N, C-alpha and C positions, 0 to 999 in steps of 0.2 A: 527535513526527512520524514517521510511516511512512515506509517505503521503496519503491523502483520496482524490480520484477523482470522478467526475462524467463521465459516459461513455454513450454517445447515440449509441448503437449497431443498426445502421440503415439497412434497406434492400438495398439500393445503395449506402449511405455514412455514416460512422461512424465518431464520432468526442469525443475528451476528453477536459474536462474543469476542472480547479481546483480555488479555492478560493485563490486571490492574497495576497500580503501583505497588499493592501489597504482594505481588508475585502470584496472585492466584486469578483464575478466570471469572469474568463477569459479562452479564448481557449488556450489549449496547442498544439503548431504546431508541426507537426510530422517530421520525419527527413528528409523531403524532403521540409521543410519549409512551408507546405501546412496545412489550419486550418481543412479542412476534407479528410479523407481516404476513397477512393472507397472500398465498400464492395465486392472485387472481388478476387480470388485467381486463379493464373496461375501454372499449373504444368508443368514444362519444363525442359525435359532432366535430371531428377533427381533433379532438381532445384525447390523450392517453391517460387513464387514472389507476391508480395501484392502492393496493391495501385496504383498509376497512370500507372504504367508500365503494370500491369495485366488488367487495364481498357482498356489500348489501344489494348492489345491483343484481348480482348474480343470484342472489337468494330471492330477490323478486321476480327473476325469471328473464331479466334481460338477456336476448340471445347473442348481444354485442360483446359478451365477456368470455374470455379464455381461462378455463380452468382445468386442473388435473392434467396439464400438459407434459409433465415431467414422465409420465407412463409412456410417451411416444420418443422419448429421447433415443437417439442413434438411429432413428427410422429415416431421416433427411428426407421427409416427404412433408407436403402440406398438413398440418395440423387442422387448419380452419380458415375461412375468409372473414376478415374485419375491416370494415370501413373500405371495401373494395379492393383489398390487398391480400393474399394468401400468406400465411406465416408457418414455418416449421416449429417444432417445439424448441430447437437449438435458438431459433430467433427469439422466440417468446420468454425463454428462460434467460437469454442475454439481456433483454429489456428489464426483466424483473432483478436480474442481478446488479445490472447498472443502478436501478432505482434504489435498491437496499445499500449499495455502496454509497451513493451520494447522499441518502438519508442518514447513514452511520458517519459519514465525514462531518455533516453537520453538526450531529451530536458531540463526536469527538472534538470537532474544530480542527482537525489535521487530516492529511491525505492518507488515503489507504493504498498502500504499494502492492502488496501481495498478500493471498489467502490460502489458507487451507480448506477445502470444500469437501462437504461429505455428500456420499452417494450411498445408495442400498448394496449390502453387500453382493447381493446377487445381479448386480449390474454386469453385464458382458463388457469386454474391452471395447466393443463400439460405443455403448451407452457412456463409457467413462471419457473416451476422446470427445463425445459430443459435448460432455459436460465442460471440459476443457476449452472446446470451441465457443460455448455459451459465455465463459469467462472471456475470453479473446475478445468477443463482440461487446462486452461490457468494459472492456479496458483494464481488465484484471489480471495481474501475473499470479498463476497458479505455483503456489509452492509445493503443494502435494495434494492427491485425491486420498481421502481416508474412508473408510467403512464406517456407515452410520451406527453398528452395534459397538465397534471398537471404540468410536468418540464416545458413546454413551457410557460404556464400563470405564473409562478413564475418569469421566466427571464422577461416577459412583465411586471408584476407589480412592478419589481424593479425600474422602472422609471415611472410607469403609474398606480401607486395605485389610485383606486377611490372607496371610501365606497358605498355600496349598488349596485355598479355595475354589471350586468349579463354578463359575457363574453362567448360567443360561440367559442368553440375552434374548428376549421375545420383543421384536421390534414391529408392532404393527402401527403403520402410518397411514395417511390418508389414501395412498395409492399402492405402496408396495409392502411385502413382508419378508422380515429376515430373522432367522434363528440361528444363533452363534453360541458354541460352547468356548468358554475362555478360562483359562486358568491363571491365578494370581499367585506369582512365585516369589522366592527371596529377592531381594535387592532391587524391587520394584520393577521386575521383569514381569509384562504382560504377554501371555502366550494364546494366541487364538488355534484352538485344537481343531475345529471343523464348523463349517458354515453351509447354509443352503438356505433357499427362499423361494419367492417368487414374485417378479417384477409387476405382475398383473394382480394381485391380492392385496386389497388395503380396504380403508373404510370407506370408500366410495363404493364397493360392492356390497356393503352393508346398506348404504343409501339406496341403491338400486333395488334391493329387496323392499324397501319401505315404498318407493315409487310403485312398484309392482302392486303391492298390497293396497295403495290408495286407488290406482287404475282399476282395480276390481271392485274394490267398495263403490267408487263413484259410478261405475257402470252398473253395478246391482241395483243402486239406489234411484239412478237418474237415466238409465239406458245411454248415458253419453259416455263415448270411448275416449278417454282423454290423452291415449297413446297416439290416437290419429291427428292431433293438434299439435303444431312444433310449438306454439305459444303455450300451451298447457304443460307440454313435456318441459320446456325450461323451467316453468313455475314449481312444478312438483319437484324436480331436480334440485333447484335453488331451496325448496323447504324441507328436503328429507333430511340433511344434516342436524338441521335445528330440531326436528321431531325425535332424532336418534339421542340426541343430548338430553331432550325432555325425559326419555325413557331410561336414562341412567339414574333419575332420581325419582321418578314416578313410575307408577304401574300403566300408565297409558297416555298416549298423546294424541292430539287432536288438530285438525286442519279444516279452516273454512274458507271456501273460495266460491265464487260466483259462477254459475253454469250458464251459458246461453239457453233462452227459451225456457229455464228452470228457476232460476235464482239462486240463492244460497244455499249451500249444503256443506255439512259439516261430517267429516270422515274421522273415525276414531280408531286408532291400533293400540291394541293391548301389548304389554311387554311379553305375555306369553306368545302371542301371535308372532312379534318380531323375533324372539329367540327360536321358534319353530322353523321360522322362513329362512333363518340364518345358520342353523345348525351344522349343515354341510360346510359352509364357510370356516367355521370353526373347527371342525374335524379335519379340514385341509391343513390347518396350522399345526394340529397335533400331529399329524401324519408326518410333517416336515420335522417337528421337534425328535420323533422318534428316529428319523433318517439322519440327523445329524449326531444323535448320540450314538446311534449304531456306526457312522463313520469314524467316529472318534474311539470307538471300542469301550464304550460307556453304557449305563444305564441310568434310569432315573435316581437310582440310590446313589450314584456318584454325583450328582447335582446338590452343591450345596445350598444354592438359592436361584430363584428365576426372578430376574430383573426387567420389569415393565418399561418399555420406551415406546414413545409413539403415542398421538393423542388418543387413536383408537381403543387403546388399552384402557381407557377409563370406563369402557362398557362393562358393566357388572357380569354380563355372561363370560368374559374374557377371564377375570379373576377366579371364577367359580369352576371353570373348565380346566384351567392351570392347577389349581388345588386338588381336583381330582386326580388328574394325571401325576402329578408329583407328590401328594399326600402333605404338601405344607403350602400354606397362603405364600402367594408371590410377594417380592419387597417391591416397595414403592418408594424408595429414599431419594429419587431424583425427581425433579418435574420432567415429564414426558415430552414437552413441548420445548425444553431449553437444554436439557443434557447433552444432545448431540452437538449443539454450537458451541457449550462449554468445553466439552472433550475436543472440539477442533481447534478450539483456541489454544490448550494445552499443548496441541502438536506444533504451534508455531514456535514453540521453544524447546522441542525436543530435536536432538541431534539425529541426523538420517545415517543411520548405521546398518550395517549388515546384519543378518540373522545372527541372534546370540547364540543359538545352537547349532549354526550351520546349516546351509541349504538342505532340505529333505530328511532332516533330523525327525524322528518320531518321538513325542513327548508322551509320557504316562497320563493317562486321562482317569484312570480309577482313584478313588479316594483312598488311598492306602496309608497316607499320612494324617497324623491330626490336621485339623484346620486352625490356623492361628487366630487369636483374638482381634478385634477390629482396631485398626489404628488409623490414624490422621496423618497423611503426609504434609509435612511442612512445607511452606512457601519456598524454603530455599532448596529442597531437594526434589522439587517437583520438575525442574528440568533433566532430572536423572532417571525419569521413568523410560524405561526401554520397550519397545513392541516388537514382537513377532508374530506377523500375520500370515495365512495360508492362500492358496490359490482358490477360489470359489467354485471354478468349473473345470473338469479335466480338459485337457486341449490336444487335438490330434490331428491328423492329415487325412485326406481321402487317398486311399492305396488301393491295390488288387491284392485278394487272397492268394496264397500259395497255390490253389488249385487253377486260378485264373478265370473263375467263374464269376465272381461278383466283386463289387465295391465294398471296402471296409473301411471303418474308422479305425487307424493305427493310432494310439495313443502316444503322445510323446512326453507330456508333463501330467500325471495324475492329480485328482482333487485334493484339496487338503493337503497341499504340500508347503511347505515354507518357502516364502519370497522374501527378498529377489532372488530367482534362480534361473538357470540355464539347463536345458535338456536337448539333446541331438540323438538323432536315429539316422541309418544308413539305409538307402533303397538302392535297388538294381534299375538301371534305366537303360534303355536301347536308344543308341544314338544313329544318327545318319551321316555319313560322309558328304550328301550332296544336300545343301541349304543348310539353313540354322537349325540349331539344336536349342529348344525351349523347354523349361519344364513347369507345368501349371501346379501352384501349390495353392489347395483349398484348406483354410484354416477351418478347425472345426472346435466349438466349445460344448462338450457334453460328452458323455460315453456310450451313446446308443449309435444305431446306423447312422450313416451319412446325414440322410433327409430328415431324420428325427433329431437332429443337432443344429444348434446356431451355426451358420456359416457367415462370420462376419467379414473375412476378407480373402480376397484372390491376389496371388502374387505370381510373378512370373519369371523365374530364374533363367538368364541368358548365357551367352558366351561357353556353352558346354562343349567341349572338344571330343572330338571323334577320334579314337585310338586305332590300334591294331585289330581290335575286335568290336563289334558294336555294343556290347555290353560295358557299361562302366558303373561306378558308386557314386550317388550323390549324397551328402550328408546335410540333413535339413535340421536347424537349430532354431528352438522356439526361446526366447528370453521373456520372464514376466517380471516386470519392474513393480518397485514400490507401490506406483499409483494402478497397478492390475492391469496395465496395458503390455499387450504382446508385440514382440519385435521378431522378425523371422529373418533369418539369414540361411544361404546354401553355399555349399564347398563342394568341388569334384575331387573324387578319391583323398589323397593324402595332401592336398594342396593346403597352403597355409593362407591363401588369400580367397576372401569372398567373391561369389559370382556376382555379377550385375544383376541387380532384381529391381523388378517394377512393381507397382500397384495397380492393380486394374479393379473396375466393379464386378461384384458377383452376378454371373448371369441371372436374369429373373427365372429361367427354365433350367432346373438342375435335375429334371427328372430322369435323366439317362443314369444317374449314379445310384438310383433305385432300381435298376433293371438288372437283369442278368446279362452278363458279358459274353458276346458271341464267341463261342469256342474257336480258338484258333489251333492251326496245327502246331506242333514243336518247332522251336526256332531252329533252322538249319544250322549246321557248323559252320565256321568261316569257310570261304573257298577262294583260293588264289589260282588263277589262270594266266599262263604266258602264251600269247598266239605268236608262234614264230614262221615267218614266212620267207620262202626263198626268193630272193630278188637278182637271180642271175640272169643272162641275156634271154633265155628261153621264154622268161616270165613276161617279156615286152609285149605292150598292147592289149589285144583283148583278154589274154589269160591273167593279166594282172588287173583289170578292171573287174573281171568275173569273181578273182579271188577277193577283191576290196568289197565288193558287193556281199559275197558270202560271209565275211568277216563282221561287216557292220550289222547284217542280221543276226548273227550270233551275240553280238553286243546287245543288241535291241532286246533279245528275247531273257537277258539277264540285268536289264533296267531297273526292275523293281527291287532285285536283291542287292544291287549296287546302290541305291538310293536308300535303302533300309540299312546297309552297311554291313552286310554277310557276304558279300561277293566282291573281289577286285579283280581287275583285267589289267595286263601289261602287253607290250607289243615288242618283238625282236625281229630284225631282220638279218638274213645273212647270205653273203656272197663269197668276199674273201675272208670272212671270219664273222662271227654274230656281234650285232650291233644293237644296243637297246635304243628302240624308238620312243618308247613310253614306260616307265618304271610302273609298277602295281598301283592302281587308283580306283576308286569307287566312283568317279564321275564319268557317266556315260559319255557327255559331251566331249571331254579330253580324248576319250578311246575313239570316238567317231573322227574328230578331228585329226588325229595323229593317222589314223588309217589313210585318210585323204592325201597324207604326205609323202607316203611310201612311194620311192622311185628309183633306188639304186639298182644300177645293172652292171653285170661282169661276165667273166666267160664261164666259170664254173664255181659250184656252191662248196663252201666249206662248212662242215656240220655245225649246229647251233647248240647242240647238246650241254656244252661246258658252260655257255651262258645262261642256258635255262636253269641248271644246277645251281650257279651263283645267284640268279634273281629270285630262285623260289627257295633257297636254304632255310632262310630264317622265317619264312611265313607262317603264321598260324593256321591251324585247321587241315582242310583237304587242300593238296596242291597237285596241280595238274597241267600239262601243255600240249598244245595241239601243234603239230609241225606239218606245214603245208609246202609242198614240193613238186617240181614237174619233171625231174631228171636225176640221172646219177650224180652223187657227190664225188668230188675227186678226192678226199680224205674218207670214204666209205668204210675203209678198215679199221680206222679210229672209232667210227660211230657207234659200233655195236658195244665195246667195254664201256664208253662213255654214257651210253643209254643204261646199262646195267647199273653203274654208278648213281644215274639218277633213280632208278626202281628202289636200289636200296637206301635212299635217302629219302623215300617215301612219296616220291614223284611219280604221276601217272602219266604216260605219254600216249597220246593218240596220233598217229601218221595218216595223214591223207595225200595220196600220190596220185597224179594224173598224167596222161602223156606216155612217154616211153620209160616206164619205172618197174621195178622188180618187187612184186607182191612179196616175195619170202623175205626181202630187206626191210621192208615196211614192218613186217610182222616182228622182225628180230628187235626192232628198236621200240616197239610198242609194247605197253605193258601185258597185253594179251590179243591174240588171234582177233578178237572182236573189237579192238581198237586199231585195226589197220585197214584201211579204206583205199582201194584202187578204182577210182572213179573217172568218168569223162568230165570235160569241163562244165556241162551243164548239168551236172550231179553233185556240183561242190555244195551248194546251200543245201541241199537234202543231207550230205554227210555232216555238216556242221550242226544241223537241226537234230541229227541222231545223237551226237555226242552232247548237245545240250540237255536233251532229254535225259540223257544217263547221268549227267551231273547234277540235275535237279533244277528248274528255273522259278520255285515258288518264292514268293516274297517273304521277307522277313518280318518278324513282329513289328507293329506301329512303332515308328521312332517317336519318342517323347513320352511314352507311358512309364510309369514306375510300378515296381511290383513289391510287395512286401518282403523284408528281411528282418529278422528277430533281433538282430544286433544292436547294441546301443552303439554311440560314437562319442569320441572323446570331445567336450565341449569347448569354445573358444570364446575370446572376449568379443565384446560388441564393438563395432568400429565407431 
């Protein structure tokens, strides 16, 4: 049976740790008897080289080396081409993981079955998924993804647990920066209060400032622009980290290189120059420290200690800056290169529990209680450590503001909300009775405007049903699991069943969501229309064909509203009595097809008004009927009282008569004199057009769009 390990998959160095026989974590040395492995891969003559040898080649300026690829995780785009093949950051990370796994297995003498892998706290969901994909490529089963600052403070807490202490974890690695405020509580409960960071800020940015200084100095002394040569760019990049390390102990550092047609040149950078060139980077970390404290409702006076994590915190400027901010020297009780892996190893024996304080609980962040004395956690009680972590980023969805003028970010889960958690919101959605109803769900990570946020995913909810009215409610639920990965579900109305949902790539062009929305007229109220046609013998032949043409033209005028779901049309024929040819529908094709089937003929017409009332009684919104006839009805005396009952039920009636018909009778059954038309056969289509105009033929709002609704929704279990 294999073992479980903790892996720090770092930007510049990676490490593996395991729980030893004494019940405490320890670093597993690699095959070169080193505790950390440089996160560098060299592609050399068909051979792939890892570790220190690859790092030396990179420092020497070899362009066939891949380094710092962790910063590109989640992009799923080529990071670089090596040996004639393009590699993504996920593939390179998978290769590195496979190497350090194999190396650790050789040291341990046993197979590694699963691992807890650390990521920067500020990694988005997509980067976390990419890390799991890299592990899959390496043949590793991921037990859990854990934030690097959390892992580091676990390692610190093993020997320095202080009840009620607020530890600010300042994690400046090779390529990323995180700052996290953590509370050490009673019963070994570790609570993350707030976290923030920058996945594109780390030691490599300090290295780039050294490269720029070197380019300036070389240009000044030799007139040679090293930035124009790929060979020299790689050489300077590989040398920068070494010079940075020298300045951690010396007042200056030097680099000697040979310049074409010039010879050897030595460039010297003083610590003062280096500090001045990187002061803005340092201040960026300070701004994020202030942000995380503000998010937690705390200030520097509420910070018990600042814990340094990450190899880049060895720079003297970091310690000096933090002491200036906090008023006390930061603590360095852990090895910044090993602490994260050690904490991840501890996680392999911790139980996966729900939030200790319950989802969304607000924890006191101020130091209002005395901080306890430092204690060492015994090996026996290490498995009893409990973690409460929080969402790093707020999560929302693209919606439309109440005014309908612009796209907004409607937050569903706020930042620094304890996880795992589920939150849902309901949105109004315009459906169509014609064609499929699908809702696009763009997941946002961030609390700014849609295009200022990260948009990691696009989901499409399908199977949305069209009801009596076009407007329905769609509930969207986000679930944020222990690994910091988002899951999306959707339900219609009060349904207990999830809508089918598929994942699609996020379009490259999302610019429309940053532009104002074209103002549309208010949505018309639902409209239900019954077309009632006399099918007695006098309609035989040309009159019927002309009536059908006029009815078809009428339906086509309402086609857009029918497709938009705000209009329905039904058809009723009457000779010996009313007969429903087609129930109310929003499908124009069904209407046109039904019109073509009308052919029933008889001696005299019996009025259709009772049938009209029956069909329209329960219809929502505006209700009306157009009655088309060409002669007297045998039961005309009962038609007028029946028409009155229709009027009382809110049903508008327009009557069109042609041939030998009494206009006074048409007016008596119509809702008003203006709704009574006595026309020749050639004027039928014009009469229908006049009625259509009075009813309104404008299109409904575009189906498939969701508008903002301020109400939260009840959450449900993940399938």
